[in-house]
N, C-alpha and C positions, 0 to 999 in steps of 0.2 A: 504494499499500499504506499502511496506517495506521501510526501510531507504535507501537513495541513497548516494553513495560515494560523490558526489558533494555537498550535503547538510551538510556534517560532516566537522567541523573545529577543528584544534588544540585548546585545551582549553575547548571544549564542555564537559559538565557533562553528564554522562549517567544517565537515569531516575533511581532513587533509587528503589530497589526491597526489599520488606519485606517478609521473609518466616518464618512461625511458624511451628515448628516441635512438633508433638504430640507423647507422649510416646507409645501409641498404635501402631503407625506406625513403630516405632523403634523396638518394641517387634515382630511385624509380620515379619519384614525384618530379624531380627536375627534368628527367628524360621526357616524361609525359607532356610537360609544358614547353619542351624544346629549348631548355636553357642550360646546356652543359658544354663544356666544363665551366664552372664558376666556383665562387668561394664557398658554396654550399656543398660542393662535391670534390673539390680538390684542396687538400691541406696547404700546398704551396701558395695557391692563390689566396687562400684565407689569411696566410701570413703577410702577404703583400698589400691587401686592401684593408685589412682591419685596422681601425683607429684605436681598437682596444688591444690589450695584450694577446698575443697569439699563443696557442697552445700546440704543443708538439703532436703530430699525427692526428690533428683535429680539424674539423670544418665548423662552420657557423650555421646553425639551424634557421631556416627561412622564418621570418616573423609571422607569417600566416599560420605556421604549425603551433606557435605559442598561443596564437589567438584561438585555434581549433581546440587545443587542450584545455584552455580556459572554459570554453563552452562544455566540454566533457566533464570538467570538474563541477560545474554548477548542476549539470543534468544528473550526475551521480549523487550529489547531495540531495537533490529533489526525490530521488527514488523512482518509484514506478510511474509517476504522473508528471511528464514534462511540460504540460500545458502552461503553467505559470511562467515558463521561460519563453515558449514559442508563441504565446498569445499575449503580448504586452510586456514581455521581459527584454532584457538585452544586457549588453556589456559596453563599457567605455574604458578602454585600456590604453596604457602607454608602455611601450617597450623601453626599458631602462638600461639594459646591458645585453650582450650577445649570449645566446645559449651555445655552449661548445658541444660538439658531438665527436667523441673519439672514434676513429675509423674502425676499431675492433670492439671497443667496450661500450660504445654509445654514450649518451648523455642523459642523466636523470634530472628532472625538474620537480619540485614539490610545490603545489598550489595550496594556498591557505586563504581563509577569510573569516570575516566576523559580521554579524548583523548589526548595523549602526542605526537603523531607523525603521519604524513601522508606521504606515498610514492607514488607520482603521477605516476611514471614509472610502478610500480607493482600494483597500485590501492589497496594498503595495508593501514590499519588503525591499530595503536597500542594504547592500553589503559592500564593505571595503574588501578588495581581494588583491592578492599579490602572489608572485611565483619566485622561487629561490633555486639557485644552483650553486652548490658548494659555498653556501652562506652569502652569496651575492644576490641582491634582488634584481631579477631580470624583467619583471613586469609588475606594474601597479595599476590599480583602477577601481571601478565600481561595477557592480552588477545589480540589476533590479529585477524583481519578479512581481507579476500581477496575478493574484489568486482570485 
């Protein structure tokens, strides 16, 4: 059964969500969009174009993947009923640092959040959300749900 509006309280923590990105998945996605080689698929290019610190044998995850996993995080927290997200919900996020994907080990990102506001008139819930990789914040933003 999905999460109910009445069961949510300001201050509630969203269930953390861990997502591991594999280089093979990134390569396949980049091939599908016709964008190879680039810094998402080639560690040498990632070293050359990154304004951030480069990591050995690593690429940089496309930002759209961080956005996609943010949606997965919210949907998993909601449980069996995704309607509050799909019908009136959404996200507004800012990418704050690159997500590194090691070519063999992948890259793990942990998504967290907290309920910061409830609007009983609109049955709307607002959450602050973020994502971390190796204690670096890679995404910050808000999510809202309409019940």
